[in-house]
N, C-alpha and C positions, 0 to 999 in steps of 0.2 A: 504494500500500500504506500502511495506516495503523496506527500503534502507540499504545497507551495507556501512558504512563509515569507511575506513581503514586509520589509520595514520601509516606511515612507520618510523622505527627507529631500534636501537639496544638496547637489554636489558642489564642491568648491570650498577652499579654505575659509572663506568669510562666513560660511554657514556651519562649519564644524562645531559640534557641541552646543548648538543653539537649541532652544526649546522645541522649535519646529522639527528638529532632527532627532527627536528621541526614538523614533521608529528605527532609524539607522543605528543608533547607539545600542538598542536592544538586540538587533540581529548581529551586530558586531560582537557583542558580549556572548551571544549564543554560539557564534562561529568559533570564538576562542574556547568556550567550554567544550565544544565538539571537536577541537583540534583540527580545524579546517580554515583555509584562506580563500578570500574572494579573488576572482579573476574577471577581466573584462569580457562581457558577453553582449548579446543583442539588446540594446537599450537599457542595459543594467550591468551591475556587478553581480556575479552569482557564485555559489559554491554548493557542493552536495555533501551530505553527511547521512549517517544512519544512527538511529536511536531506538534501542530495544526492538530491532527488526523492522522499524518504519523507515522509509526513505524520505529525506527532507531535502528540498531544493530551497536554499535561502537566496533572497533577491533584494538588491537595493537599486531601484530604478535610477538611471542617469539622465532622465529626460526633464528634470526639475519637477517639482511637486505637481503643478497643474496638468502635466501630461503623463502622470504615473500609469494611467490605464494602458498606454501603448505597450509597456514592458509586461504588465500583468497579463494582458490579453494574449500576447505572443507566447509567453512561457507556459501559460495554462493550456493553450491549444497544442503547442509543440510537444508537451509532455503528457497530453491527454489526462490532465488532472481534473476531477470533478470540482465544481465550485464550492461544495461543502468541505473540501479538503484544502481550500484556500484560506489563509489567515493573514489579514492585513493589520499591521501595527502602526498606530498613528497617535499624534498628540491631540489633546482636546482641552480647550479653554473652559468648557462648560462643566468640567469635573475638577474637584479640588486637587491641588498638587499632591502627587504621591499615591493617588487612588487609581486602581485598575478597574476597567469595566469591559468584560468580555460579553459579546452578544452574537447570536447566530445570524442576525440580519439587522437591517435598520436603515435610517436615512443617512445622508452625508453629514448632517449637523453643521452645514456651512463650511465643511472642510473641502478645499478645492481638489486635493489628491483623491479623496474618497469619491467625490462627485465625478471626476473623470473616469475612475475605475468603473463606477456604476453605469455611467453613460456608455462606455465602450462594451462592457459585458452585458448591458441591457438587463440587469437584474440588481436587486438589493439583497438577494439571498446568498450571502456569503459571510462567514464569521469575520468579526473585526475585534481587535483588542485596542481599546482606547486608553491612553495613558494620560491622566490628569496633569496639566501644567498650571492650573489655576488661572485666575483672571485679575491679577494685581496690577492693573494698568488704568490710567485715567482716560477719559473720553478722547477718542481720536488717536490713541496711542497703541492700538491693538497690534498693528504690523510691527512696530518697534519692539513690543514685548515678545511677540511670537518669534521674531528673528533675532532676539537678544539672547545672550548667554545666561545660564543659571547663576543666580546670585550666590554669595558665600554661604549663606545658611542652607540653600537648596543643594549646593555641591556637597555638603557634609553628609547628606542622606541619599544622594543620587545613586550611589552604588547599590543601596538596598532596593531601590526602585528597578534598576536594571536587572538585578538578580531575581527579583520577584517576577519581572516580565519574562525572563528566560525560563524560569521554572513553570510559569503559566503556559508558555508555548509547549514545553515538553509534556506537561500534563494534558494539554489539549490533544496532542498527537497520540499519546499513549492511553489516556483514560477517557477521552471524549469531551465534548463541550459542556454537557450538563454537570458532570462532576467538577470540571474546572471552574465553571461559573460559581458554584457553591463554595469552592475553596479560595478563589482568588479575587472575587469582586469585592474589594475592600481597600482600605488605606494601608500603605506599607511604610509609613514614615514614623509611626510611634514604635512599632516593633516589626521584626521580620521573622517571626517564629514559624512561619509556614513553609519554609524551605524544605524540600524533600531530599 
């Protein structure tokens, strides 16, 4: 059984480790955990790994956020992966910082990357792991906030969030979405006792 795990973000040094790139950061952490390295591929950086008998294709689109669907659509079709085995990891300002929210389907929530994926796949029926980045910005400053780097306090607990995100992905692949939603749809900045 094969899964396509897609972290959303923007390529380029200026976007590295910004809030909008937390999807990239989580799949980078997962690749490290699974001892595999990304290589340049069609519209993306990709790498393959196995976890407990499951095949994983990890993807970081290189098309910039707004065109993420091009990479997702191509690799989904190329590898004949069903959409229920697609997991998209994305930032979300509507969720408190440090909170994970896994869902089997849903709207794009105003997220341009998700919107483009849904437009090209012509469905909203695929799992997504939303990672809360909070909304501590003043009116009109949303873009600056999302494209800004994590502040000093956030950086202290960032590893907990990345670790929880990788564990949630592995749980999704091995245990399925219902179990994983029960275990991981919560905040991971007060404690991280849920690692398996």
